[in-house]
MIDREN-113149 format. One line per field, with one value per atom (N, C-alpha, C, CB): x, y, z; atom name; residue in one letter. Coordinates in steps of 0.2 Angstrom, whole numbers, plus 2048, in hexadecimal, padded with zeros to 3 digits. Last residue first. Glycine has a CB too. Example, Ala and Ser with C-alpha at 12.3 -4.5 7.8 and 13.67 -1.06 7.14 Angstrom:
<atoms>
px: c(840/844/840/846/842/83E/842/839) $
py: c(7F5/7FB/800/7FD/7E4/7EA/7F0/7EA) $
pz: c(823/824/827/81D/827/827/827/82D) $
atome: c(N/CA/C/CB/N/CA/C/CB) $
residu: c(S/S/S/S/A/A/A/A) $
</atoms>
This chain:
<atoms>
px: c(490/492/495/48E/489/48E/493/48B/480/485/48B/482/478/47B/481/477/473/476/47B/472/46B/471/475/46E/462/466/46C/463/45B/45F/463/45A/455/45A/45E/457/44D/452/457/44F/444/448/44E/444/43E/442/447/43D/438/43D/441/439/42F/434/439/431/427/42A/430/426/421/425/429/421/41A/41F/424/41B/410/415/41B/411/409/40D/412/409/403/407/40C/403/3FB/400/405/3FE/3F2/3F7/3FD/3F4/3EC/3F0/3F5/3EB/3E5/3EA/3EE/3E7/3DC/3E1/3E7/3DE/3D5/3D9/3DE/3D4/3CF/3D3/3D8/3CE/3C7/3CC/3D1/3CA/3C2/3C1/3C7/3C0/3BF/3C3/3C1/3CB/3B9/3B6/3BA/3B6/3C1/3BB/3B7/3B6/3CC/3CD/3C6/3D2/3C8/3C8/3C9/3CD/3CB/3C4/3C3/3C0/3D8/3D6/3CF/3D7/3DE/3DC/3D9/3D6/3EC/3E5/3E4/3E0/3F7/3F7/3EF/3FA/3F9/3F4/3F4/3EE/403/404/400/402/3FE/404/405/40A/3F2/3F1/3F8/3F0/3F8/3F4/3F3/3ED/3FF/403/3FF/405/3F4/3F9/3FD/3FE/3ED/3EA/3EF/3E5/3F6/3F5/3F1/3F0/3F7/3FD/3FB/402/3EA/3EC/3F2/3EE/3EB/3E6/3E8/3E0/3F6/3F6/3F1/3F4/3FB/3F7/3F6/3F0/40C/405/402/405/41A/416/40E/418/41F/41F/41C/426/41F/41B/41B/41F/41D/421/41D/428/411/413/418/40D/40A/40F/411/415/3FB/400/404/3FD) $
py: c(DD2/DCB/DCA/DC6/DDE/DDC/DD6/DDA/DDE/DE4/DE1/DEB/DD4/DD3/DD8/DD2/DDA/DD4/DD3/DCE/DE4/DE6/DE0/DE8/DDD/DE1/DE3/DE7/DD7/DD3/DD7/DCF/DE2/DDE/DDA/DDA/DE7/DEB/DE7/DF0/DDC/DDE/DE2/DE2/DDC/DD7/DD8/DD1/DE9/DE8/DE2/DE6/DE7/DEC/DEB/DF2/DDD/DDB/DE0/DDA/DE4/DDE/DDC/DD8/DEE/DF0/DEA/DF2/DE5/DE9/DEB/DEF/DE0/DDC/DDF/DD8/DEC/DE9/DE4/DE5/DEF/DF4/DF0/DFA/DE4/DE5/DEA/DE8/DE6/DE0/DE1/DDB/DF2/DF2/DEC/DF2/DED/DF2/DF2/DF8/DE3/DE1/DE6/DDF/DEC/DE7/DE4/DE1/DF4/DF7/DF1/DFB/DEC/DED/DF0/DE6/DF5/DF0/DF2/DF1/E00/DF9/DF4/DF7/E0B/E0B/E04/E10/E0B/E08/E07/E0C/E12/E0A/E07/E08/E1F/E1D/E15/E1F/E21/E20/E1D/E26/E16/E1C/E1B/E1F/E0A/E0C/E13/E07/E02/E05/E07/E01/DFD/DFA/DFC/DFB/E06/DFE/DFB/DFB/E12/E11/E09/E14/E11/E12/E10/E1A/E0F/E09/E0A/E09/E1B/E15/E0F/E12/E24/E24/E1E/E2A/E1F/E1F/E1F/E25/E22/E1C/E1B/E1A/E30/E2C/E25/E2D/E34/E35/E31/E3D/E2F/E2C/E2E/E2F/E37/E31/E2D/E2F/E46/E43/E3B/E47/E46/E45/E43/E3F/E47/E4C/E4C/E52/E3C/E3C/E42/E3C/E3E/E38/E39/E31/E50/E49/E44/E4A/E59/E56/E51/E53/E67/E61/E5F/E63/E6D/E6D/E67/E6C) $
pz: c(E44/E42/E3C/E44/E45/E4A/E47/E51/E3B/E3B/E3F/E3E/E40/E3A/E39/E34/E4C/E4C/E46/E4D/E46/E4A/E4B/E51/E3F/E3B/E3F/E39/E49/E44/E40/E40/E4F/E52/E4E/E57/E45/E47/E4B/E4B/E44/E3E/E40/E37/E51/E4E/E48/E4C/E50/E55/E53/E5B/E45/E44/E49/E45/E4B/E46/E44/E40/E56/E57/E51/E5A/E4F/E53/E54/E5A/E48/E44/E48/E41/E53/E4F/E4B/E4B/E57/E5B/E58/E60/E4B/E4E/E52/E51/E4B/E46/E47/E40/E57/E56/E51/E55/E55/E59/E58/E60/E4A/E49/E4E/E48/E52/E4C/E4A/E46/E5B/E5D/E58/E60/E53/E56/E59/E5C/E43/E4A/E4E/E4D/E34/E38/E3F/E37/E2D/E2D/E30/E26/E2F/E33/E32/E30/E27/E2D/E31/E30/E1B/E1B/E22/E16/E1E/E1E/E1E/E18/E1D/E24/E23/E28/E0F/E11/E19/E0D/E10/E0F/E11/E12/E13/E0D/E0B/E08/E20/E1C/E15/E1F/E25/E25/E20/E2C/E23/E20/E1F/E24/E2A/E24/E20/E23/E37/E34/E2C/E37/E39/E39/E36/E3F/E39/E34/E33/E35/E45/E3E/E39/E3D/E4E/E4E/E46/E54/E4D/E4C/E4A/E52/E51/E49/E48/E48/E5E/E59/E52/E5B/E64/E64/E5E/E6A/E5A/E5F/E5E/E5F/E54/E53/E59/E4D/E56/E58/E57/E54/E51/E58/E5B/E5B/E43/E46/E4E/E45/E41/E40/E44/E44/E38/E3E/E3C/E42/E30/E2F/E36/E2B/E2B/E30/E2E/E37) $
atome: c(N/CA/C/CB/N/CA/C/CB/N/CA/C/CB/N/CA/C/CB/N/CA/C/CB/N/CA/C/CB/N/CA/C/CB/N/CA/C/CB/N/CA/C/CB/N/CA/C/CB/N/CA/C/CB/N/CA/C/CB/N/CA/C/CB/N/CA/C/CB/N/CA/C/CB/N/CA/C/CB/N/CA/C/CB/N/CA/C/CB/N/CA/C/CB/N/CA/C/CB/N/CA/C/CB/N/CA/C/CB/N/CA/C/CB/N/CA/C/CB/N/CA/C/CB/N/CA/C/CB/N/CA/C/CB/N/CA/C/CB/N/CA/C/CB/N/CA/C/CB/N/CA/C/CB/N/CA/C/CB/N/CA/C/CB/N/CA/C/CB/N/CA/C/CB/N/CA/C/CB/N/CA/C/CB/N/CA/C/CB/N/CA/C/CB/N/CA/C/CB/N/CA/C/CB/N/CA/C/CB/N/CA/C/CB/N/CA/C/CB/N/CA/C/CB/N/CA/C/CB/N/CA/C/CB/N/CA/C/CB/N/CA/C/CB/N/CA/C/CB/N/CA/C/CB/N/CA/C/CB/N/CA/C/CB/N/CA/C/CB/N/CA/C/CB/N/CA/C/CB/N/CA/C/CB/N/CA/C/CB/N/CA/C/CB/N/CA/C/CB/N/CA/C/CB) $
residu: c(G/G/G/G/R/R/R/R/A/A/A/A/A/A/A/A/E/E/E/E/K/K/K/K/E/E/E/E/R/R/R/R/D/D/D/D/S/S/S/S/R/R/R/R/L/L/L/L/K/K/K/K/A/A/A/A/V/V/V/V/T/T/T/T/D/D/D/D/D/D/D/D/V/V/V/V/A/A/A/A/L/L/L/L/L/L/L/L/W/W/W/W/D/D/D/D/L/L/L/L/T/T/T/T/L/L/L/L/A/A/A/A/S/S/S/S/E/E/E/E/D/D/D/D/D/D/D/D/L/L/L/L/A/A/A/A/S/S/S/S/P/P/P/P/P/P/P/P/C/C/C/C/H/H/H/H/L/L/L/L/L/L/L/L/T/T/T/T/C/C/C/C/L/L/L/L/R/R/R/R/W/W/W/W/T/T/T/T/R/R/R/R/Y/Y/Y/Y/E/E/E/E/E/E/E/E/Y/Y/Y/Y/P/P/P/P/L/L/L/L/Q/Q/Q/Q/D/D/D/D/A/A/A/A/T/T/T/T/Y/Y/Y/Y/R/R/R/R/M/M/M/M) $
</atoms>
């Protein structure tokens, strides 16, 4: 089956994002704590928002 990112069930979407972010297979995530993985996702979201804001500012100015 093929899903778009917004159609994936939450846990599968979370796993996909982490594997994409860390460039690893899902089995490699088993060795990390959930807290660390959640932190990485939160940081990645923040960085993406900041990049987007800077790009918008650069386009305006």
